[in-house]
N, C-alpha and C positions, 0 to 999 in steps of 0.2 A: 285343697292344695293352694299354696301361695302363688302369687304371680311369678312367672318366669323371669329370670334375670336377663337384662339386656346384654347381648354379646358384645364384648369389648373388641374394638378394632385392633388388629395386630400392630405393634409399634412400627414395623417396617412400612406398612401400608399408610399409617397415619403420617409418618415422616415424609413419604413421597407426596402426600397431599399438601403438606406444609411447603415442600420445595416447589411444587407446581404453583401454589399461590405466590410464593416469593419471586419466582422467575417472572411471573406476570407483572407484579408490582415493580420489581427492579427494572424490567425491560421497558415499562411505560414511563417510570419516573426517574430512573437513575438511583444510584446508591444513596446519595445524601438526602434526597427528597422522599425516599421510600419510608413508610411508617410501619413499625412492627405491629401496631394496632390494626392497620389496614390488612397486613398479611395474615394476622390471626383471624380476623373477621372473614376474609375471603376463604381461608382454609376451614372455617367452621370450628375453630378451637379457641381456647383462651390464650391470651398473651403469655401468662406464666408457663403454659404447656410448651409453647414455642421455645422459650428460653430453657426449659427443662430438657427438651430434646436436642436443641442445637446451640445452646450455651450463650451466644451473643449474635448481634447483627453481623459482625465481621465473619464469624464462623458460618452463619447462615448464607451469606453472600458467597463465601468461598466454596461451600458445598454445592450451591447452585452452579457456579462457574465450572467446577470439576465435573458435575453430572452432565451439563450441556456440552462441554468440550468433548467428553467421552462419547456422547450420543452422536455428535457431528462426525467425528473421525470414524466411528463404527459404520455410520450411514455411507460415507464415501467408500470405505473399504468394501462394504457389502455390495455396493452398486457396480463395482468393476468386475465384470464377468471374465474369468480366464478363458483362453482359447479364442478370443476375438482378435481382430487385426489391431494394429497400434491405434489407428484413429477410432476404431470401435470401442476400445478400452477407455480412451480419453473421453469420448462422447458419453459413455455410460457413467463414468465417474463424475463428469460435470453435471449430468442430469440428476444424479443422486445428491450432489452438493446443493444445487439450486432447488431441488424438490424439498430437501430438508429445511433449508433456510426459509423457503416460502411458507412451509407448514408451521414453522416455529419462529415467527418474526420477532416476538419479544425475547426469546432466547438468543437469537442472532444479534439483536441490538445490545443486549446485556454483554455478550461476549466481545463483539467487535467495537462497540462504542464505550460503554460504561466501565467494563472491567479493565480496559486498557488505560483509562485516564484516571481511575480512582486512586490507585496506589500500587507500589512495586509488587506487593504480595500477589495481587490479583492479575496484574499485568504479566507476571511470571507464569501463572497458570495458563493464560491464553497463549503466551509465547511458546510454551511446551507443546500445546495442541497444534499450533501452527507449524512448528518444526517437524512434528510427526507427519502432518499432511504433506509438507514440502518434501520430506524424505521419501514418502510413499510415491508421490508424483515423479520425483527424480528417478526412482527405481523403475517406474513404468516407462519413462522416456528412454532411460539408459538401455533397458532390455530391448525396446523396439529399435533403437539406433544400432545396437550391436547386431541384431538380426539383419537389419537393412544393409549394414556395412560388412556383414560376415566377419566381424572382428570381436571375439569374445573378451578382449582385453581393453576395450574402449573405456577410458576412465570416467567415473561418474561426475568428476568435477567439471567435465566439459558440458554437461547438461544440467548441472545443479542451478546455474543461473537462469536457465530457461524455466525450470520448475518454480523457482522463486518468483519470476515475473508472471508466470501463469497463475499461481495462487494469489498474488497481489491483484491481478486483473479480475479474478473470480470474486474476491472480496469486495472490490469496488462495484462490480456489476451486480452483486447481490444487494448492496445498498440501493443502487439505482432501480433495480427491479422491484424492491420492496416499496419504494417511494413513487413508482410509476404505475398508475392504474392500468390493469389489463395485460400486463406482461406476465406470461406464464414461465414456469421453470424450463420448459422445452425451448421457448423462444430465447430465454437468457443463455441457455447452454449453446444454442445454435449461433447466437451472436458471438460468443467467445470462440467457438470453433472456427467461424468465418474469419475472425481476427487472428487467431493463433495458428490454425492448422496449415494455412498457406505457407507460412515460414517453416513450421515443423515438418510438413510434408516434403518440402525441398531438402531439408536436412536429412530425413530418412532416405531420400533418394540419392544422397551423396552430392547434393547441389547446395551447399551452404552459401549464404550471402557473405560477401567480403567487402569491406570498405575500400574505396579507391585509394591508390597510393597517395601518401601525403607528400605534396610537393614542397613542403617546408613553409616557413613563415613568409608572408608577403614581403617583397623588398620594400624598404622604406627609403624614400629619397632623402639624402642628407640635407640638413638645413644649410643655407648659404652662410658661410662664416662672415662675421663682421670684418670689414677692411679697415685696419688701423692706419692712419696717415702718419708717416714719419714726421718728426719735428722739423720745422722749417719749410715743409712743402705744404702749400695751401691750395688745394684744388678749389674749383668754383663751388661755392655753397658750403664749404667746410671751414670751421675755425681751426687754427693750428693745433695739432696734437689731438684732434677730435676723430670721430668715427664717421665714415661715409654713410649717410642714410640711404634707405632703399630708393627713395625718390629724390631727384635733384632739387636743391633749394634755389629759388631764383636769386640772381645776383643782388637785387635790391634788398633782399632779406638779410644779407650778411653785413654785420656792422663794419663800417669803414670802407665799403666798396660802393663805388658810384654806379648807378644804373646805367646800362648801355644807352648810347644815343639812339633816338628813334630815327628811322629812315624818313627822308622827305622833309 
C-alpha cells in the first residue's frame, strides 16, 4: 500500500489562521509597516497562498478589522446579563469589554489606533462598530432610566450623549489599562464605574445635575473717553485743539509757557 495522503486543512480554517497572524502583525506594526512575508511566515503558509485567499493587503486588513469588530461587539452583548439591575448590567458589560480588550491587545490596537488612522475605508468599519456599541449602551441606559422614572416614553436622545461619553471613556481607559502593568479588566471596569455611576445613579434616581443659572456676561467697565479740548481753550499741559492726556503735563513741558515761580 502506498503512503497515505496528507489531509488538507479546510479553507475556512486556513483562512482564520492567516487572519490570526495578520491581526498580530498589524496590531504590532501598523498597516504600513506590516509585511505580507511576515504574515505568511507566522501563519505557516506561502505568501502566494495569502494573496490567493485574501486578494490583497488592503483586503486582508479589512477582513481583520471586520472580524475583530464583530468579535468585540458580540463579547459586550454577551456579557450583559438580562434581569440584572441597571448598575449590574452596566458593570457586566464593562467587564466584558475590558476582558476582551485585555485578552486581545493586538486586535484592540489595530481597531482603535491603526484602522482609524490608515484610511477612510477602514475608519468607516471601526465607526460602524462603535455606533453599534453606542446604540446598545444607549438602549441599556434608556431602559434603566425609564424604569427609574416610571416613564415609558422617555426619549433616547436624552441619554444618547451619556452613552457616547461612556464609550469614549471606556476606549481611553482600555488604552491606559493595556499600557499600565498590573491593571486587570476588573480594576479597569471598577474605575469607570466609580467615575460614571455616581452621575448615572443620580440620574436614575431622578436627581440629575443641573448647571447654575447663567448670570450673563461679566459687566465690562467702559473705557474713559478722550476729552477733546475746544479750539481757543488751553488748559494747563495741553496744546490748543489737542487731547487731554490721562496724566497732567507739567507747565514747563508746554512750549511757550513759563515755569511757575518757585516759592522762597
